[in-house]
C-alpha positions in Angstrom: 0.0 0.0 0.0 2.8 2.4 0.8 4.5 1.7 -2.5 1.2 2.3 -4.3 0.7 5.5 -2.5 4.2 6.6 -3.4 3.5 5.7 -7.0 0.4 7.9 -7.1 2.3 10.8 -5.5 5.1 10.3 -8.1 2.5 10.5 -10.8 1.6 13.9 -9.4 -1.9 12.9 -8.3 -3.4 15.4 -5.9 -3.3 14.3 -2.3 -7.1 14.5 -2.2 -7.2 11.9 -5.0 -4.7 9.6 -3.2 -6.7 9.9 0.0 -9.9 8.9 -1.9 -8.3 5.9 -3.7 -6.8 4.2 -0.6 -10.1 3.6 1.3 -11.6 2.2 -1.9 -8.8 -0.4 -2.1 -9.1 -1.1 1.6 -12.8 -1.8 1.2 -12.2 -4.0 -1.9 -9.6 -6.0 0.0 -11.9 -6.4 3.0 -14.7 -7.6 0.6 -12.4 -10.2 -1.0 -11.3 -11.4 2.4 -15.0 -11.8 3.4 -15.6 -13.8 0.3 -12.7 -16.0 1.2 -10.6 -15.0 -1.8 -7.9 -14.1 0.8 -7.4 -15.9 4.0 -6.5 -12.7 5.8 -7.0 -9.1 4.7 -3.6 -8.1 3.2 -4.4 -4.4 3.5 -5.7 -4.4 7.0 -4.5 -1.4 8.9 -2.1 -0.5 6.1 -4.1 2.2 4.4 -2.3 5.1 5.8 -4.0 8.3 4.5 -1.8 11.2 3.5 -2.4 14.3 5.5 -3.8 17.0 3.3 -2.7 20.6 4.2 -5.7 22.9 4.6 -5.6 25.6 2.1 -6.4 29.0 3.5 -9.7 30.4 2.2 -9.4 33.1 -0.4 -11.0 36.5 0.1 -11.6 39.7 -1.8 -9.3 42.7 -1.4 -10.8 46.1 -0.6 -9.8 47.2 -4.1 -11.7 44.3 -5.7 -14.7 45.0 -3.6 -14.9 48.6 -4.8 -14.5 47.5 -8.4 -17.5 45.2 -8.0 -19.6 47.9 -6.3 -18.7 50.4 -9.1 -19.6 47.8 -11.7 -23.1 47.4 -10.3 -23.7 51.1 -9.4 -26.2 51.6 -12.3 -29.8 52.7 -12.2 -31.3 49.5 -13.8 -33.2 46.9 -11.8 -30.7 44.0 -12.3 -27.7 46.0 -11.2 -29.6 47.2 -8.2 -30.5 43.7 -7.2 -27.0 42.3 -7.8 -25.5 45.2 -5.8 -27.8 44.5 -2.9 -27.0 40.8 -3.0 -23.2 41.5 -3.1 -23.3 43.9 -0.2 -25.6 41.8 1.9 -23.4 38.7 1.5 -20.3 40.8 2.4 -22.0 42.3 5.4 -23.5 39.1 6.9 -21.5 36.1 5.6 -24.8 34.3 4.7 -24.8 31.1 2.8 -26.2 31.4 -0.6 -29.1 29.1 0.3 -29.9 31.4 3.3 -29.8 34.5 1.1 -32.3 33.1 -1.4 -34.7 32.1 1.4 -35.0 35.6 2.9 -38.5 36.9 2.7 -39.7 40.5 3.0 -41.1 39.7 6.5 -37.7 38.4 7.6 -36.2 41.9 7.2 -36.3 44.3 10.2 -35.8 47.7 8.6 -35.8 49.5 11.9 -32.9 47.5 13.3 -31.1 46.6 10.0 -31.4 42.9 10.9 -32.5 39.8 9.1 -34.0 36.6 10.5 -32.2 33.7 8.9 -33.1 30.0 8.8 -29.8 28.1 8.7 -28.8 24.5 8.5 -31.2 22.2 10.5 -33.9 24.9 10.3 -32.1 26.8 13.1 -33.1 30.4 13.4 -30.6 33.2 14.0 -30.5 37.0 13.4 -27.7 38.8 11.5 -27.2 42.6 11.1 -26.1 44.7 8.1 -24.8 48.2 7.8 -26.3 51.5 6.7 -24.8 51.4 3.2 -26.1 47.9 2.6 -29.5 49.0 4.0 -29.6 51.8 1.4 -28.9 49.5 -1.5 -31.3 46.8 -0.3 -34.1 49.4 0.3 -33.5 50.9 -3.1 -33.9 47.5 -4.7 -37.0 46.5 -2.7 -38.9 49.8 -2.9 -38.2 50.8 -6.5 -36.9 47.9 -8.6 -38.3 44.7 -7.2 -42.0 45.7 -7.8 -41.2 46.2 -11.5 -40.4 42.5 -12.0 -43.1 41.0 -9.8 -45.2 38.5 -11.8 -48.8 39.7 -12.2 -51.1 37.7 -9.9 -48.2 36.0 -8.2 -47.8 36.8 -4.5 -44.1 36.2 -3.8 -42.6 37.2 -0.5 -39.0 36.2 -1.3 -36.8 39.3 -1.4 -34.7 38.5 -4.5 -36.5 37.7 -7.7 -35.5 36.7 -11.2 -35.3 39.5 -13.8 -35.8 37.6 -16.9 -34.5 34.6 -18.8 -36.1 31.2 -19.2 -36.2 28.0 -17.1 -35.3 24.6 -18.5 -38.9 23.9 -19.6 -38.9 27.2 -21.6 -41.3 29.1 -19.3 -40.6 32.7 -18.4 -39.0 33.1 -15.0 -39.3 36.8 -14.4 -40.8 37.5 -11.0 -40.1 34.1 -9.7 -37.7 33.6 -6.7 -34.0 33.8 -7.5 -32.4 30.4 -6.9 -29.0 29.5 -5.4 -27.9 28.4 -8.8 -29.1 31.8 -10.2 -26.9 33.7 -7.6 -23.9 31.6 -8.5 -24.4 32.3 -12.2 -24.5 36.0 -11.5 -21.1 35.9 -9.9 -19.7 33.5 -12.5 -20.6 36.1 -15.2 -19.1 38.9 -13.0 -15.9 36.9 -12.7 -15.5 36.7 -16.5 -16.5 40.4 -16.9 -14.1 41.9 -14.4 -11.4 39.2 -14.3 -11.9 38.8 -10.5 -12.5 35.3 -9.2 -15.6 35.7 -7.0 -18.3 33.3 -5.8 -20.8 33.5 -2.9 -18.7 31.4 -0.5 -15.7 33.6 -1.2 -17.8 36.5 0.1 -18.5 34.5 3.3 -14.7 34.0 3.7 -14.2 37.7 3.1 -16.8 38.7 5.7 -15.3 36.3 8.3 -11.7 37.5 7.8 -12.7 41.1 7.9 -14.8 40.6 11.0 -11.9 39.1 12.9 -9.4 41.6 11.6 -11.5 44.4 13.0 -11.8 43.1 16.5 -14.6 40.6 16.3 -14.4 37.5 18.5 -14.4 33.9 17.3 -17.5 33.2 19.5 -19.4 36.0 17.8 -18.3 34.8 14.4 -19.6 31.3 15.2 -23.0 32.7 16.1 -23.2 35.0 13.0 -22.2 32.3 10.5 -24.4 29.6 12.1 -21.6 27.2 12.9 -22.5 24.5 15.4 -18.9 24.2 16.7 -16.1 26.8 16.9 -13.7 24.7 14.7 -14.8 26.2 11.4 -14.8 29.7 12.8 -11.3 29.1 14.2 -10.3 28.3 10.7 -10.5 31.9 9.8 -8.4 33.0 12.8 -5.4 31.5 11.0 -5.7 34.1 8.3 -5.9 37.0 10.6 -2.6 36.1 12.1 -0.8 38.2 9.4 -2.8 41.2 10.5 -2.0 40.5 14.2 1.7 40.3 13.4 1.6 43.7 11.6 -0.2 45.2 14.6 2.4 43.7 16.9 5.2 45.3 14.9 3.6 48.7 15.1 3.1 48.2 18.8 6.7 47.2 19.8 7.4 47.6 23.5 11.1 48.5 22.7 10.1 51.1 20.1 7.9 52.8 22.6 10.6 52.6 25.2 13.1 54.2 22.8 10.7 57.1 22.1 10.4 57.8 25.8 14.1 57.9 26.4 
């Protein structure tokens, strides 16, 4: 097994692919042993899995964020919707499935908060800033009503603005799906040359939140994580910022300035 694993690595297979193949071989060997093809399982306890280093999540730079905001700062309904979606995802770290499930009654305009139903139908509340509130209000009050389907009472905040579904029926005024949101950002990526997708915005929110003094415990609650492990994942990224703050807060440098 070790030789086979070394062979796959030498062939430049990704570690994730190697990690997938070894359990398959282990299961096959166990099955042949059970069927008495082998007297004993030749691979028992030999399927050592290679440790896969965790890649740090990618996030948008402030410059990239402003480019996207500028790209969608147009008076048409679709740009207004996309800008509201982008800013809301950046301000809240919502999953795309949570975003598309938001209804008008879920939004508290007085407190700038949204009631979210996360994984396992667990309810939580997330807040958003004044700038996002302005973009969201502009979309809901002025643009959303223009694409509402006649006779269709739809409470979902974000609606489709045209196009056709797979069966050829017009989708204008119907709820925007998670796939539709992903498609919006896929097109944006090609247009601006910036790799962006909804989950990258979740990464960006999390990193920015911790960089600006937020706690891991608060981040866990906001993101809807059941355990702190995933939230701690983002803390590794903020270490760079912490080191920079440490260098500008040198005890010896301050001591030298006093003397």
